[in-house]
C-alpha positions as CSV (number, residue, x, y, z in Angstrom):
1,M,-31.2,-6.0,-17.7
2,S,-28.0,-5.1,-19.6
3,A,-24.9,-7.2,-19.7
4,A,-23.0,-4.5,-17.8
5,A,-25.6,-4.3,-15.1
6,A,-25.5,-8.1,-14.7
7,R,-22.0,-8.1,-13.1
8,R,-21.7,-6.9,-9.5
9,P,-18.7,-6.5,-7.2
10,V,-20.5,-8.6,-4.5
11,V,-23.7,-10.5,-4.4
12,I,-25.0,-11.5,-1.0
13,I,-27.5,-14.3,-0.8
14,G,-29.9,-13.7,2.1
15,A,-30.9,-10.4,3.6
16,G,-31.2,-11.4,7.3
17,P,-29.1,-9.7,9.9
18,V,-25.8,-11.3,8.8
19,G,-26.3,-10.5,5.1
20,V,-27.4,-6.9,5.7
21,T,-24.6,-6.2,8.2
22,A,-22.1,-7.6,5.6
23,A,-23.5,-5.2,3.0
24,L,-23.3,-2.2,5.3
25,L,-19.7,-3.1,6.3
26,L,-18.7,-3.4,2.7
27,A,-20.4,-0.1,1.9
28,R,-18.3,1.5,4.6
29,H,-15.2,0.5,2.6
30,G,-16.8,1.7,-0.7
31,V,-17.7,-1.7,-2.1
32,P,-21.1,-1.9,-3.8
33,S,-23.2,-5.0,-3.1
34,L,-26.5,-6.5,-4.2
35,L,-28.6,-8.6,-1.7
36,L,-31.0,-11.3,-3.0
37,E,-33.8,-12.1,-0.5
38,R,-36.5,-14.6,-1.3
39,H,-39.0,-13.1,1.3
40,G,-40.8,-9.9,0.6
41,D,-40.0,-8.4,4.0
42,I,-38.3,-9.2,7.2
43,Y,-39.5,-12.2,9.2
44,P,-42.0,-10.7,11.7
45,L,-41.6,-13.2,14.6
46,P,-38.8,-13.2,17.2
47,R,-35.9,-15.6,16.8
48,A,-32.5,-14.4,18.1
49,V,-32.8,-12.4,21.3
50,V,-29.2,-11.9,22.6
51,A,-26.3,-9.7,21.5
52,D,-23.1,-9.2,23.4
53,D,-20.9,-6.1,23.6
54,E,-18.7,-7.2,20.6
55,I,-21.8,-7.3,18.5
56,C,-22.9,-3.9,19.7
57,R,-19.5,-2.6,18.6
58,I,-20.2,-4.0,15.1
59,L,-23.6,-2.3,15.1
60,Q,-21.7,0.9,16.0
61,T,-19.5,0.4,13.0
62,V,-22.6,0.3,10.7
63,G,-24.2,3.2,12.5
64,V,-27.2,1.7,14.2
65,H,-25.9,1.3,17.8
66,E,-27.8,4.2,19.3
67,E,-31.1,3.1,17.7
68,F,-30.4,-0.5,18.9
69,A,-29.7,0.8,22.5
70,A,-33.2,2.3,22.4
71,V,-34.9,-1.1,21.7
72,A,-32.5,-3.4,23.6
73,R,-32.3,-4.2,27.4
74,P,-29.1,-4.9,29.2
75,A,-29.2,-8.1,31.2
76,P,-27.0,-9.1,34.2
77,G,-26.0,-12.6,33.0
78,L,-26.8,-16.3,33.1
79,R,-27.7,-18.6,36.0
80,L,-27.7,-22.3,36.0
81,L,-30.4,-23.6,38.4
82,D,-31.1,-27.1,39.8
83,P,-34.6,-28.6,39.4
84,R,-35.7,-26.8,42.6
85,R,-34.5,-23.5,41.1
86,R,-31.5,-23.2,43.4
87,V,-28.5,-21.5,41.9
88,I,-25.7,-23.9,40.8
89,T,-23.6,-21.1,39.4
90,E,-23.9,-17.7,37.9
91,F,-22.1,-16.2,34.9
92,P,-22.3,-12.4,35.5
93,R,-22.1,-10.0,32.6
94,S,-21.0,-6.4,33.1
95,P,-23.0,-3.3,32.0
96,H,-19.7,-1.9,30.8
97,G,-17.9,-4.5,28.7
98,H,-14.5,-4.4,27.0
99,H,-16.1,-3.1,23.8
100,G,-17.8,-0.1,25.5
101,F,-21.3,-1.6,25.8
102,A,-23.2,-3.9,28.1
103,Q,-21.9,-7.5,27.8
104,T,-25.4,-9.0,27.4
105,N,-28.3,-7.2,25.6
106,M,-31.8,-8.6,25.1
107,F,-33.7,-7.6,22.0
108,D,-36.4,-8.5,19.5
109,Q,-34.9,-9.6,16.2
110,P,-37.5,-8.0,13.9
111,E,-36.7,-4.6,15.5
112,L,-33.0,-5.1,14.9
113,E,-33.6,-6.2,11.3
114,R,-35.7,-3.1,10.7
115,L,-32.9,-0.9,12.0
116,L,-30.5,-2.6,9.6
117,R,-32.8,-2.4,6.7
118,D,-33.4,1.3,7.3
119,A,-29.6,1.8,7.4
120,L,-29.3,-0.1,4.1
121,E,-31.7,2.3,2.5
122,R,-29.4,5.2,3.4
123,R,-26.4,3.6,1.6
124,P,-26.2,4.2,-2.1
125,E,-23.6,1.3,-2.4
126,C,-26.3,-1.2,-1.3
127,E,-29.2,-2.6,-3.3
128,L,-31.8,-5.1,-2.0
129,W,-33.9,-7.2,-4.3
130,S,-36.8,-8.8,-2.3
131,G,-38.9,-11.6,-3.6
132,V,-35.9,-13.0,-5.5
133,E,-34.7,-16.5,-4.8
134,A,-31.2,-17.7,-5.6
135,V,-31.3,-21.2,-7.0
136,S,-27.6,-22.0,-7.8
137,V,-24.1,-20.6,-7.5
138,T,-21.4,-21.7,-10.0
139,Q,-17.8,-20.6,-10.6
140,P,-14.9,-21.6,-12.8
141,A,-13.0,-24.8,-11.9
142,D,-10.1,-22.8,-10.7
143,G,-12.3,-20.8,-8.3
144,A,-11.6,-17.5,-10.0
145,A,-14.1,-14.7,-10.6
146,P,-16.6,-14.1,-11.9
147,V,-19.1,-16.3,-10.0
148,R,-22.5,-16.9,-11.6
149,V,-25.6,-16.6,-9.5
150,T,-28.8,-18.0,-11.0
151,F,-32.1,-16.7,-9.5
152,R,-35.8,-16.6,-10.0
153,R,-38.2,-13.7,-9.3
154,D,-41.2,-14.3,-7.1
155,G,-43.9,-16.0,-9.0
156,S,-41.8,-16.8,-12.0
157,E,-40.2,-20.0,-13.2
158,E,-37.8,-18.2,-15.6
159,E,-34.2,-18.4,-14.5
160,E,-32.0,-15.3,-14.8
161,H,-28.3,-14.8,-14.0
162,L,-25.9,-12.4,-12.3
163,W,-22.1,-12.4,-12.2
164,A,-20.1,-11.3,-9.2
165,D,-16.5,-10.8,-8.2
166,A,-17.5,-12.4,-4.9
167,V,-20.6,-14.2,-3.4
168,L,-21.4,-14.3,0.3
169,G,-23.7,-17.1,1.3
170,C,-25.8,-15.8,4.2
171,D,-28.6,-18.1,3.3
172,G,-29.0,-20.1,6.6
173,A,-28.8,-23.7,7.6
174,G,-30.3,-25.0,4.3
175,S,-27.8,-23.0,2.3
176,I,-27.5,-23.6,-1.4
177,T,-24.2,-21.8,-1.2
178,R,-22.8,-24.4,1.1
179,E,-23.8,-27.1,-1.4
180,A,-22.3,-25.1,-4.2
181,I,-18.8,-25.1,-2.7
182,G,-19.0,-28.8,-1.7
183,A,-19.0,-28.2,2.0
184,V,-20.5,-30.7,4.4
185,W,-21.5,-30.6,8.1
186,E,-19.2,-31.8,10.8
187,D,-21.4,-33.0,13.6
188,L,-20.2,-31.8,17.0
189,R,-22.5,-34.2,18.9
190,F,-25.4,-32.3,20.2
191,E,-29.0,-32.6,18.9
192,E,-32.2,-32.1,20.9
193,S,-35.7,-31.0,20.1
194,W,-37.0,-28.0,22.1
195,R,-40.1,-25.8,22.1
196,V,-39.5,-22.1,22.0
197,I,-42.4,-19.9,23.4
198,D,-42.4,-16.1,23.1
199,V,-44.9,-14.3,25.4
200,R,-46.1,-10.8,26.0
201,T,-47.6,-10.3,29.5
202,G,-48.2,-7.6,32.0
203,R,-48.4,-10.2,34.8
204,R,-45.7,-10.3,37.5
205,V,-43.0,-12.8,36.6
206,H,-41.0,-14.1,39.6
207,S,-37.4,-14.1,38.4
208,W,-34.3,-11.9,38.0
209,D,-33.6,-9.9,34.8
210,G,-31.0,-12.3,33.4
211,A,-31.4,-15.7,31.8
212,E,-32.1,-18.8,33.8
213,Q,-31.4,-22.3,32.7
214,I,-32.9,-25.2,34.6
215,C,-30.5,-28.2,34.8
216,C,-32.8,-31.2,34.9
217,P,-32.6,-34.4,32.9
218,T,-36.4,-34.8,32.6
219,R,-37.6,-31.2,32.2
220,P,-34.8,-28.8,31.3
221,A,-35.8,-25.3,30.6
222,T,-34.6,-21.8,29.7
223,Y,-36.1,-18.5,30.7
224,M,-35.2,-15.0,29.5
225,R,-36.8,-11.6,30.0
226,V,-36.5,-10.0,26.6
227,G,-38.2,-6.6,27.1
228,E,-40.4,-4.7,29.4
229,D,-43.3,-7.1,28.9
230,R,-41.7,-9.7,26.6
231,Y,-40.5,-13.1,27.8
232,R,-39.1,-16.3,26.3
233,W,-39.3,-19.8,27.6
234,E,-37.7,-22.9,26.0
235,F,-38.6,-26.4,27.1
236,R,-37.5,-29.8,25.8
237,L,-40.8,-31.3,24.7
238,S,-41.8,-34.1,22.3
239,E,-42.7,-33.2,18.7
240,D,-46.4,-34.0,19.2
241,E,-46.8,-32.2,22.5
242,R,-49.0,-29.1,21.7
243,L,-49.5,-26.1,23.9
244,D,-52.7,-24.8,22.4
245,G,-56.2,-25.9,22.9
246,P,-57.7,-26.7,26.4
247,Q,-55.2,-29.5,27.2
248,G,-52.3,-27.5,25.7
249,R,-53.1,-24.4,27.8
250,A,-53.2,-26.5,31.0
251,R,-49.8,-27.9,30.0
252,L,-48.4,-24.5,29.4
253,R,-49.7,-23.3,32.7
254,E,-47.9,-26.1,34.4
255,L,-44.6,-25.4,32.6
256,V,-44.5,-21.6,33.4
257,A,-45.9,-22.0,36.9
258,P,-42.5,-21.6,38.6
259,W,-42.2,-18.1,37.0
260,V,-45.7,-16.6,36.7
261,D,-49.1,-17.1,38.3
262,L,-51.9,-17.8,35.8
263,P,-55.6,-18.5,36.1
264,S,-56.6,-22.0,37.0
265,D,-58.1,-22.6,33.5
266,G,-54.8,-21.9,31.8
267,P,-53.0,-19.0,30.1
268,Q,-55.9,-17.8,27.9
269,D,-56.6,-14.4,29.2
270,D,-55.7,-11.2,27.3
271,D,-52.8,-10.5,29.8
272,F,-50.8,-13.5,28.7
273,E,-50.3,-13.5,24.9
274,V,-48.4,-16.3,23.3
275,I,-46.7,-14.5,20.4
276,R,-45.2,-17.6,18.9
277,Q,-44.4,-21.2,19.7
278,A,-42.1,-23.1,17.5
279,Q,-40.4,-26.5,17.6
280,Y,-36.6,-26.3,17.0
281,T,-33.9,-29.0,16.8
282,F,-30.9,-27.5,18.5
283,R,-27.8,-28.7,16.7
284,A,-24.0,-28.3,17.0
285,R,-22.5,-28.3,13.5
286,L,-19.6,-26.8,11.6
287,A,-19.1,-26.7,7.9
288,D,-15.9,-28.5,6.9
289,R,-15.0,-25.6,4.5
290,W,-16.1,-22.0,4.5
291,R,-14.8,-20.8,1.2
292,R,-14.1,-22.0,-2.4
293,G,-12.5,-19.3,-4.6
294,R,-14.6,-16.2,-4.3
295,V,-17.6,-17.9,-2.7
296,F,-17.9,-17.7,1.1
297,L,-20.2,-19.0,3.9
298,L,-21.3,-16.8,6.8
299,G,-23.7,-17.3,9.7
300,D,-25.9,-20.4,9.9
301,A,-24.6,-21.5,6.5
302,A,-21.2,-22.1,8.2
303,H,-22.1,-23.1,11.7
304,L,-25.0,-24.1,13.9
305,T,-24.8,-23.3,17.6
306,P,-27.2,-24.5,20.4
307,P,-28.7,-21.4,22.0
308,F,-27.6,-22.0,25.5
309,V,-25.1,-19.1,25.6
310,G,-26.8,-16.8,23.1
311,Q,-24.1,-16.9,20.5
312,G,-25.9,-18.0,17.3
313,L,-26.5,-14.6,15.7
314,C,-23.4,-13.2,17.3
315,A,-21.2,-15.7,15.5
316,G,-22.7,-14.7,12.2
317,L,-22.1,-11.0,12.7
318,R,-18.5,-11.8,13.7
319,D,-18.2,-13.6,10.4
320,A,-19.3,-10.5,8.5
321,S,-16.9,-8.2,10.5
322,N,-13.9,-10.5,9.9
323,L,-14.5,-11.1,6.2
324,T,-15.7,-7.8,4.8
325,W,-12.6,-5.6,5.4
326,K,-10.4,-8.2,3.8
327,L,-12.7,-8.6,0.8
328,A,-12.7,-4.8,0.4
329,R,-9.0,-4.7,0.5
330,V,-8.8,-7.3,-2.3
331,L,-11.5,-5.8,-4.5
332,R,-10.6,-2.1,-4.0
333,E,-6.9,-2.0,-3.3
334,G,-5.6,-5.0,-5.2
335,A,-4.4,-7.2,-2.3
336,G,-3.9,-10.8,-3.3
337,D,-6.6,-13.5,-2.7
338,G,-4.3,-15.1,0.0
339,L,-5.7,-12.5,2.3
340,L,-9.1,-14.1,2.0
341,D,-7.7,-17.5,3.3
342,T,-7.4,-15.9,6.7
343,Y,-11.2,-15.7,7.0
344,E,-11.8,-19.4,7.6
345,Q,-8.4,-19.8,9.4
346,E,-9.5,-17.2,12.0
347,R,-13.3,-17.7,12.3
348,K,-13.6,-21.5,12.2
349,P,-11.6,-22.2,15.4
350,H,-13.4,-19.4,17.1
351,A,-16.8,-20.7,16.1
352,R,-15.8,-24.2,17.2
353,H,-14.8,-22.9,20.6
354,L,-18.2,-21.2,21.2
355,I,-20.1,-24.1,20.0
356,R,-18.3,-26.3,22.5
357,V,-19.1,-23.8,25.3
358,A,-22.8,-23.9,24.3
359,V,-22.7,-27.7,24.2
360,A,-21.1,-27.8,27.7
361,V,-23.8,-25.6,29.1
362,G,-26.4,-27.8,27.3
363,W,-24.9,-30.9,28.9
364,A,-24.9,-29.2,32.3
365,M,-28.7,-28.7,31.7
366,T,-29.6,-32.1,30.4
367,G,-26.5,-34.3,30.2
368,G,-27.9,-35.6,26.9
369,Q,-30.1,-38.7,26.8
370,D,-27.7,-41.6,26.4
371,R,-26.0,-43.9,28.9
372,G,-23.3,-41.4,29.8
373,A,-25.7,-38.6,30.4
374,A,-25.7,-38.7,34.2
375,L,-22.0,-38.8,34.4
376,R,-21.5,-35.9,32.0
377,R,-24.1,-33.8,33.7
378,A,-22.4,-34.4,37.1
379,V,-18.9,-33.6,35.8
380,V,-20.0,-30.4,33.9
381,S,-22.2,-29.2,36.8
382,A,-19.3,-29.7,39.3
383,A,-16.9,-27.8,37.0
384,C,-19.4,-25.0,36.7
385,R,-19.3,-24.6,40.5
386,L,-15.6,-23.8,40.5
387,P,-15.0,-20.0,40.7
388,G,-12.2,-20.1,38.3
389,V,-14.3,-21.8,35.6
390,T,-17.2,-19.3,36.0
391,A,-14.9,-16.4,35.9
392,A,-13.2,-17.7,32.7
393,V,-16.5,-18.3,30.9
394,S,-17.7,-14.8,31.9
395,R,-14.5,-13.1,30.8
396,D,-13.5,-15.2,27.8
397,L,-16.8,-16.2,26.2
398,S,-15.3,-14.8,22.9
399,P,-11.7,-16.0,23.0
400,A,-8.7,-14.5,21.2
401,L,-8.1,-15.4,17.6
402,T,-5.5,-18.1,17.1
403,A,-2.1,-17.2,15.8
404,G,-1.9,-16.9,12.1
405,P,-0.8,-14.6,9.2
406,L,-2.8,-11.6,10.6
407,V,-2.3,-12.4,14.3
408,R,1.4,-12.0,15.0
409,R,2.7,-13.6,18.2
410,H,6.3,-13.1,19.3
411,R,7.1,-16.5,20.7
412,R,10.4,-15.4,22.2
413,L,9.2,-12.1,23.6
414,T,6.7,-11.3,26.3
415,G,4.6,-8.8,24.5
416,H,2.5,-11.2,22.5
417,R,-0.5,-11.8,24.7
418,L,-2.6,-9.0,23.1
419,A,-2.3,-10.3,19.5
420,G,-5.6,-11.7,18.4
421,T,-7.6,-9.9,21.0
422,F,-9.7,-6.8,20.7
423,C,-8.6,-3.3,21.6
424,P,-10.9,-2.0,24.4
425,Q,-13.1,0.9,23.5
426,P,-13.3,3.6,26.1
427,W,-14.8,7.1,25.7
428,V,-12.2,9.6,24.5
429,L,-12.0,13.3,23.9
430,R,-12.3,14.7,20.4
431,D,-12.7,18.4,19.7
432,G,-13.9,18.8,23.3
433,R,-16.5,16.1,23.0
434,H,-16.6,12.6,24.5
435,V,-16.9,10.0,21.7
436,R,-16.1,6.3,21.4
437,L,-12.6,5.3,20.4
438,D,-13.6,3.7,17.1
439,D,-15.1,7.0,16.0
440,V,-11.7,8.5,16.3
441,L,-9.8,5.6,14.7
442,G,-12.0,5.4,11.6
443,K,-12.4,2.4,9.2
444,R,-8.7,1.5,8.5
445,F,-5.7,0.2,10.4
446,A,-4.4,2.2,13.3
447,V,-1.3,2.2,15.5
448,V,-2.0,2.9,19.1
449,T,1.0,3.6,21.3
450,A,1.7,4.4,24.9
451,V,5.2,5.7,24.1
452,P,6.3,8.5,21.7
453,P,6.0,6.9,18.3
454,T,9.2,6.0,16.5
455,A,9.9,6.5,12.8
456,R,9.3,2.8,12.2
457,M,5.9,2.9,13.9
458,T,4.7,5.8,11.8
459,G,6.3,4.2,8.7
460,V,4.2,1.0,9.3
461,A,1.1,3.1,9.8
462,A,1.8,5.2,6.7
463,A,2.3,2.1,4.6
464,L,-1.2,1.0,5.6
465,G,-2.8,4.4,5.4
466,A,-3.3,4.3,9.2
467,P,-3.2,7.0,11.8
468,T,-0.7,6.8,14.7
469,V,-2.5,7.6,17.9
470,H,-0.8,8.3,21.3
471,V,-3.0,7.3,24.2
472,A,-1.9,10.4,26.1
473,D,-3.6,12.5,23.5
474,L,-6.9,10.7,23.7
475,G,-8.0,11.8,27.2
476,D,-9.6,8.5,28.1
477,D,-9.9,7.2,31.7
478,G,-6.6,5.3,31.6
479,T,-8.1,2.2,30.1
480,L,-5.8,2.0,27.0
481,A,-2.6,2.6,28.9
482,A,-3.5,0.0,31.5
483,W,-4.5,-2.5,28.8
484,L,-1.1,-2.0,27.0
485,A,0.8,-2.3,30.3
486,R,-1.0,-5.6,31.2
487,G,-0.2,-6.9,27.8
488,R,3.5,-5.9,28.1
489,A,3.3,-3.9,25.0
490,D,4.4,-0.3,24.2
491,A,2.2,-0.2,21.0
492,V,-0.2,-2.2,18.9
493,L,-1.2,-2.4,15.3
494,L,-5.0,-2.6,15.0
495,R,-6.8,-4.2,12.1
496,P,-9.9,-2.5,10.7
497,D,-12.0,-4.9,12.8
498,R,-10.1,-3.6,15.9
499,V,-8.3,-7.0,16.5
500,V,-4.6,-6.6,17.4
501,L,-2.5,-7.7,14.4
502,D,1.0,-7.0,15.9
503,T,2.6,-5.5,19.0
504,V,5.7,-3.7,20.0
505,P,6.7,-5.6,23.1
506,T,7.7,-3.4,26.1
507,G,11.2,-2.1,25.7
508,T,11.9,-3.4,22.2
509,G,11.1,-0.1,20.5
510,D,9.5,-1.1,17.3
511,F,7.5,-3.6,15.3
512,T,9.6,-6.6,14.3
513,D,9.5,-8.8,11.2
514,T,6.6,-7.1,9.4
515,A,7.4,-9.4,6.5
516,A,5.4,-12.0,8.3
517,W,2.2,-10.3,7.5
518,A,2.9,-7.3,5.2
519,P,2.8,-9.4,1.9
520,L,-0.9,-10.3,2.5
521,L,-1.8,-6.6,2.7
522,H,0.4,-5.6,-0.2
523,T,-1.4,-3.6,-2.9
524,A,-0.5,-5.1,-6.3
525,R,-1.8,-2.2,-8.3
526,R,-3.0,1.3,-7.8
527,P,-6.3,1.5,-5.8
528,A,-8.0,3.5,-8.5
529,E,-7.5,0.7,-11.0
530,A,-8.9,-1.9,-8.6
531,R,-12.1,-0.2,-7.6
532,P,-15.2,-1.4,-9.2
533,D,-17.5,1.3,-10.5
534,P,-20.7,1.6,-8.4
535,L,-23.7,0.6,-10.4
536,P,-26.7,2.9,-10.7
537,R,-29.4,2.3,-8.1
538,S,-32.0,2.8,-10.8
539,I,-31.4,-0.8,-12.0
540,T,-34.1,-2.9,-10.4
541,P,-35.2,-6.5,-10.8
């Protein structure tokens, strides 16, 4: 490998869903990347099974949403049940969410990964090296580029090196990248050992099509229908409690009996196939730092979420969506590194919130196992029975980003409530065809207005290379105008990830004080000088 080939704009460690999605998002902005993956192919067994409508919108951005819809199954929501399977409360999820997709979608992770890998093959900006294990990440003391990545090829003890302008650590809970930046875990006080069982069966399963969680201190459980004949159960079992062999089959029959009728000698017939059983320790943890210089943590390298609200993988894909457009603006358009500070500022509080929601649901199910368990379980279960609480969780599972440099809130004006939230995505008309809004807005910033655009609005848009879109010209069903009206805004400035950066409060006429955020997006040099040259795809490990 030549010295020139050894330096890459971005090296991504880990080619799971988060790493591949990050590569595809960077490619959309013209940034080449190289993924290092120690496994030879995708992991063949199911792990994550839930994606929300925000994640489907990210999959739309990378061009796999239609294929994903063909392998996913919309689900109606989540129910908490008591030990006798009576409904404590229900968190309904709409088939038509804010982002233009069903709010809950069940899927098989290997199928999603294959779709993403296929998309990766179609992007000349992306390169994947399989069977290559990253063993260390080092950077200068001042955190500047380039970052050195040391790796070994499969079957070799020889260490080789790459240099990168940025490194994304998508390498899971045991991340070497997290160690490299000196990050440590913050324990958010939830740790339980559960058995996850994935099953394929044609037998009748007695349940609804959403997820069920049994709230019981002695035998909590989770049930989900994943596909037409695919189901998942999760039980809190001891480490040494096996579900194979004669005694194990009898135990499994006992555990799944509330949902499915099985032969008296246990689930051993051909019509009840246990695809996988795995023991997991569900943890709630957050890395104390997500970045040092040009090295970043994403996904499980940055946060671990108990699975009770199905947000583990979702959080990782949100990381990729938040970081990649900012990194592209720095690498290709010369924005300052201060823009990259907003990644952790925005994502860390958001991830913390969702971990706490997951822990609260876990406590409602089990209450934990210490002296305060019964009291916590009673309090959380009682809270979940309140209509306002269930409505809030159903509506605000993914909260607005907190105020910051790229979330402009007008403290003295009323039109601030949209800042930090996502623009809805209705179907709109384009050239006589119905398409989704993001397909019209493209990959950059955009100004969306319900009033005739002013010179300042168009000036702000032009400075960012953004279109100015009048909702009256979109031909939607009134969703956008109603959303702006509820938010008391005449117009909004959307970031490339479709989060509202700034608003024009109703009646004020224009964006105010753009100096609060414009310096972060300022281009210090001409884009052509800042763009790294794509490396030839013929270079292989």
